[in-house]
Structures are given as C-alpha cells and as structure tokens.
C-alpha positions in Angstrom: 153.8 40.3 54.1 157.4 39.2 54.9 158.0 38.0 58.4 160.2 40.2 60.6 163.7 39.0 60.5 166.1 39.6 63.4 169.8 39.0 63.7 170.3 37.7 67.2 174.0 38.3 68.2 174.8 35.8 70.9 171.7 33.8 70.2 173.4 30.5 71.2 173.7 31.7 74.8 171.4 31.7 77.8 169.2 34.7 77.2 169.8 34.9 73.5 168.4 31.3 72.9 165.2 32.2 74.8 164.9 35.4 72.7 165.3 33.3 69.5 162.5 30.9 70.7 160.2 33.8 71.6 160.8 35.4 68.1 160.0 32.1 66.4 156.9 31.7 68.6 155.7 35.1 67.5 156.1 34.3 63.8 159.5 36.2 63.4 162.7 34.8 61.9 165.6 34.6 64.2 169.1 34.5 62.6 171.6 33.5 65.3 175.1 35.0 65.0 177.4 33.6 67.6 181.1 32.7 67.9 180.2 29.8 70.3 182.9 30.9 72.8 180.3 30.5 75.6 177.1 29.6 73.7 176.0 26.2 72.6 175.3 25.2 69.0 172.6 22.7 70.2 170.7 25.7 71.7 170.1 27.0 68.2 166.7 25.4 67.4 164.6 28.1 65.9 166.6 29.4 63.0 169.9 29.2 61.2 173.2 29.6 63.0 175.9 31.8 61.5 179.2 31.3 63.3 181.0 34.7 63.7 182.3 37.3 66.1 180.8 40.7 66.5 184.3 42.2 66.4 184.8 40.8 62.9 183.3 43.5 60.6 183.3 41.3 57.4 181.6 38.4 59.2 178.9 40.8 60.5 178.6 42.4 57.0 178.2 39.0 55.3 175.5 37.9 57.7 173.5 41.2 57.2 173.9 41.0 53.4 172.8 37.4 53.3 169.8 37.6 55.6 168.8 41.3 55.4 167.5 41.6 59.0 165.0 44.3 60.0 166.6 44.6 63.4 169.5 43.3 65.5 169.3 42.1 69.1 172.5 42.0 71.1 173.3 39.2 73.6 177.0 38.8 72.8 178.6 40.3 75.9 181.0 38.9 78.4 179.1 39.1 81.7 181.1 37.9 84.7 182.0 40.7 87.2 184.9 39.0 88.8 186.4 38.0 85.4 186.0 41.5 84.2 188.2 42.8 87.0 190.9 40.2 86.2 190.7 40.6 82.4 189.6 44.2 81.6 191.1 44.3 78.1 189.0 41.3 77.1 185.8 43.0 78.4 186.4 46.3 76.8 187.4 44.6 73.6 184.2 42.5 73.4 181.6 44.6 75.2 182.7 48.0 73.9 184.7 47.6 70.7 182.4 44.7 69.7 179.3 46.8 70.0 181.0 49.7 68.2 181.9 47.4 65.3 178.5 45.8 65.1 176.6 49.1 65.1 179.1 50.6 62.5 178.4 47.8 60.1 174.7 47.9 60.7 174.5 51.6 59.8 176.7 51.1 56.7 174.4 48.3 55.6 171.2 50.3 56.3 170.0 48.4 59.4 169.1 51.1 62.0 167.1 49.2 64.7 169.1 47.8 67.7 167.9 46.1 70.9 170.8 46.1 73.4 171.2 43.9 76.5 172.3 46.3 79.2 172.4 45.8 83.0 171.6 47.3 86.3 175.4 47.1 87.0 175.6 50.5 85.3 174.1 52.2 88.3 176.7 50.9 90.8 175.7 51.4 94.5 172.2 52.8 94.5 171.3 56.1 96.2 167.8 54.9 96.7 165.5 51.9 96.0 163.7 50.9 93.9 166.2 51.9 91.2 164.8 54.3 88.6 166.4 54.9 85.2 167.4 58.4 86.0 169.6 57.5 89.0 173.3 58.3 88.7 175.4 55.9 86.7 178.5 55.0 88.8 179.4 51.4 87.9 181.8 49.7 90.3 183.1 47.0 88.0 184.7 46.8 84.6 181.7 44.8 83.4 179.3 47.6 84.5 181.6 50.3 83.0 181.8 48.4 79.7 178.0 48.3 79.4 177.6 52.0 80.3 180.2 52.8 77.6 178.2 50.8 75.1 175.0 52.7 76.0 176.9 56.0 75.5 178.1 54.9 72.1 174.5 54.1 71.2 173.3 57.5 72.3 175.9 59.2 70.3 175.2 57.2 67.1 171.5 57.7 67.6 171.9 61.5 67.8 174.4 61.8 64.9 173.3 59.0 62.6 169.7 58.1 63.3 170.2 54.8 65.1 167.0 53.6 66.7 167.8 51.7 69.9 166.5 50.3 73.1 168.9 49.5 76.0 167.2 47.0 78.4 168.8 47.1 81.8 168.4 43.6 83.3 168.3 42.9 86.9 169.0 39.2 87.8 168.1 37.0 84.8 167.1 33.5 86.1 165.0 30.4 85.4 164.7 28.4 82.2 162.3 28.0 79.3 159.0 26.6 80.6 159.2 23.7 78.1 162.8 22.8 79.4 164.1 23.2 75.8 166.8 25.7 76.7 168.3 27.0 79.9 171.4 28.2 81.8 174.6 26.4 81.0 177.5 28.6 81.9 181.0 27.1 82.4 182.0 27.8 85.0 178.6 28.5 86.5 178.5 31.5 88.8 174.8 32.2 89.1 172.9 31.4 92.4 170.0 29.2 91.3 171.9 26.6 89.1 174.6 26.5 91.7 172.0 25.9 94.5 170.3 23.2 92.4 173.7 21.6 91.8 174.5 21.6 95.5 171.1 20.1 96.4 171.7 17.1 94.1 175.3 16.6 95.1 177.1 18.1 92.1 180.3 19.8 93.3 179.7 19.9 97.1 178.3 22.7 99.2 177.7 26.1 97.5 179.1 29.3 98.9 177.2 32.4 99.5 178.9 35.6 100.3 177.9 37.4 103.5 175.3 36.7 106.2 175.6 40.0 108.0 173.8 42.4 105.6 171.1 44.7 107.1 168.3 42.7 105.4 165.5 40.6 106.8 167.6 37.5 107.1 171.2 38.8 106.8 171.8 37.8 103.1 171.9 40.2 100.3 168.7 40.9 98.2 168.3 40.9 94.4 165.5 41.3 91.9 165.1 38.0 89.9 163.5 38.2 86.5 162.5 35.1 84.5 164.5 34.8 81.3 161.3 34.2 79.3 159.9 37.5 80.5 163.1 39.2 79.4 162.8 37.6 76.0 159.2 38.9 75.6 160.4 42.4 76.5 163.0 42.3 73.6 160.2 41.6 71.1 158.1 44.5 72.5 161.2 46.7 72.3 161.9 45.7 68.7 158.3 46.4 67.8 158.5 49.9 69.3 161.5 50.6 67.2 159.7 49.4 64.1 156.9 51.8 65.0 159.3 54.7 65.0 160.6 55.0 68.6 164.1 56.5 68.5 165.6 55.8 71.9 164.5 53.9 75.1 166.6 53.0 78.1 164.6 50.8 80.5 164.9 48.7 83.6 163.7 45.1 83.4 162.9 43.5 86.8 160.0 42.7 89.0 160.3 45.5 91.5 160.6 42.9 94.3 163.8 41.8 96.0 164.5 38.2 97.2 167.3 37.4 99.6 169.8 34.6 98.9 168.3 32.5 101.8 164.8 32.9 100.3 166.1 31.6 97.0 167.7 28.7 98.7 164.4 27.8 100.4 162.6 27.9 97.0 165.3 25.5 95.6 164.7 23.2 98.5 160.9 23.3 97.9 161.3 22.6 94.2 163.9 19.8 94.5 162.7 18.3 97.8 166.3 18.3 98.8 168.4 20.4 101.3 170.8 22.9 99.8 174.2 22.5 101.6 176.0 25.8 101.8 179.0 27.5 103.3 179.1 31.2 104.3 182.0 33.1 102.9 183.0 36.8 103.5 181.2 39.5 101.6 182.5 40.2 98.2 183.9 43.7 97.4 181.3 45.7 95.5 178.3 43.6 96.4 175.4 46.0 97.2 173.1 45.2 100.1 170.0 45.2 97.9 169.1 45.9 94.3 165.6 46.0 92.8 164.0 47.8 90.0 161.4 50.5 89.5 159.6 49.1 86.4 157.2 51.9 85.9 158.9 53.1 82.7 159.0 49.7 81.0 155.3 49.2 81.7 154.5 52.6 80.3 156.8 52.5 77.2 156.5 48.8 76.3 153.3 47.7 77.9 155.4 45.0 79.5 154.8 43.2 82.8 156.6 40.0 83.9 154.2 37.0 83.8 156.3 34.1 85.1 158.8 35.8 87.4 157.6 34.7 90.8 160.4 33.0 92.6 158.7 29.6 92.7 158.2 29.5 88.9 161.7 30.7 88.3 163.2 28.0 90.4 160.9 25.2 89.3 161.6 26.0 85.6 165.3 25.9 86.3 165.0 22.6 88.2 163.0 21.1 85.3 165.7 22.1 82.8 168.7 21.0 84.9 166.9 17.7 85.9 166.5 16.9 82.2 170.0 18.1 81.2 171.8 16.3 84.0 169.6 13.2 83.9 168.5 13.5 87.6 165.9 11.0 88.7 
C-alpha cells in the first residue's frame, strides 16, 4: 500500500516543519511547498522541498502533478497582527487570495482534502470563556479577518464542489520539537517565549510586555499556550478523518487552560536559571484580557488531547532549541 503523501504548504516554517516531521514519523510522505519568504530551507529535513508560492497557480499545479498528494496541509499564512494592520493588502493577498488559488488548483487537479491552519483570532473579543467553536466571529484585526474569510471560502467550496476540509483554530502555538531539530525562528521575533529566552541570555536587552493592569490574577493578560508538536499531531488526525470521509470540521486547538505573561516569564526563569529582564509598556489596542479554548469538540471529533503542552515542557523545549541554535553554554 502506497504511503499517504501530503503537500505541506509553508512546510519550511515554524509549525509546518513540525507537521512535516510528524508526518514522516507516522510513515507518511511530506512534500514541502514554500516560497522561503519567512521559512528556512534548512528546516526541510523530512521530505523534498519545492520552492513556490501558493498564489502562483502553475507552480502549485506542477507540484501537485509531480507528487500526486492525497491531501494538502496549509501553513503558508502571514501571521503578525500588527503587520496586518499596517499592510492589509499583503495579508489579504496572501491569506485570502493565496488560499483561494491553492484550493482552486487542488480541485482542478482532483485533490479534495485540505487541512487549514486557522486561528482563535477569528473570534475577536470573546463573549464568554472558555471559547467554543459556535461563538460569534468578530475578528478585530486584518489578520483575523483574513483567516475568517479563508474559512468562509472553504465552506462555500465544500458545499458547492465537494471539498473536504478541516480548519484548526490555534490558540498560542509555542515550544519546539522535543529533539531540538526544529523550532521557532521568526525575524523579527514577536512571540513571548523566544523573546523572554532572548532577554534572559542578554540577546537584545529587556523584553517588553504590554499591560500590567488587566483584571487577572497577576495583572498580565492570559493566553492558552499549546505545544507545536501537539498541533502537528492534530493535523495528522484531521487528515485521517478526511481520508475516512469526513466532509467539514472547524475545531479549536488549545489546552483549555490560560497562563499569564508573568507565569510564562517565571517558567522561562526556571528553565534557563536566569532572570528575565523586562519593561512594562502600555496595553496594545485589541489585546483581550484572557483567551483560552474549550477543546471538547477536538477531543470528540479527532480523539486528540495535548500530550506535551504543560507550560514547563513548552518552555524547556524552546530553551533546548534556542540554546542549540544560538550556541548558549
């Protein structure tokens, strides 16, 4: 029996490279399709790399015809909220038009199974916590709106043309591969844990965190951190469900537990054995007080539960990767 083959769009990036490794570990064949605008060629270790852009129909078509994938996983989005507000045309072009182009070519070439990286940003400010999938979708950023538009496109194509898809709504992806083979390397880096580690070891000076006057247990805002390897496992389960005939799933991926910024900084201090110097800045517009997931549906539909998403494992895995990457003694 032929091994399942998956085209991993954006597979040279942070989450995509973890998904490629997970596919390889499970005996599947990842084919990485990436324009390397933010990804890294040296993160492609578990299958071939095809350089191309999801907005280029002929590049997508050539990859599909050459490798004949059974399914496509999408990790090729622009993801920075602040950048999305400054450059909305770039975000709508990549995150909406890119998905539209990718799915159009898939359907023309007879590939009808699609696992899409979505985000909890589609909900906007929550009406209640934990966040369930049926809550109103009122995104407050261009990034969130671009992801919601993409989900709406997938729903329409599913209804009209038979696309089978799963949209996985991530909360805060964090951590690194437990073997320290791949991890987070954004430039510039905007995520809390790598910035806190960098501050702890003296790379770039004190980190900023935004707002210490939130109505939380310590005044800093609260988020649901999910280990990137647990996210990768969920993508494989989602692809398997589509192979088994599932038509449409839209699911939260988180732990159901919030951690405050200060709690994360304490975990970084424990892992590194160093203090994290920081400066408190004013709150950022659009930052919610707290966001964490209700994961009932992902457990029921995928049989998925996070295995390595306790905050200490998340932080220690990130520290091991950055220590290796940065050559820290």
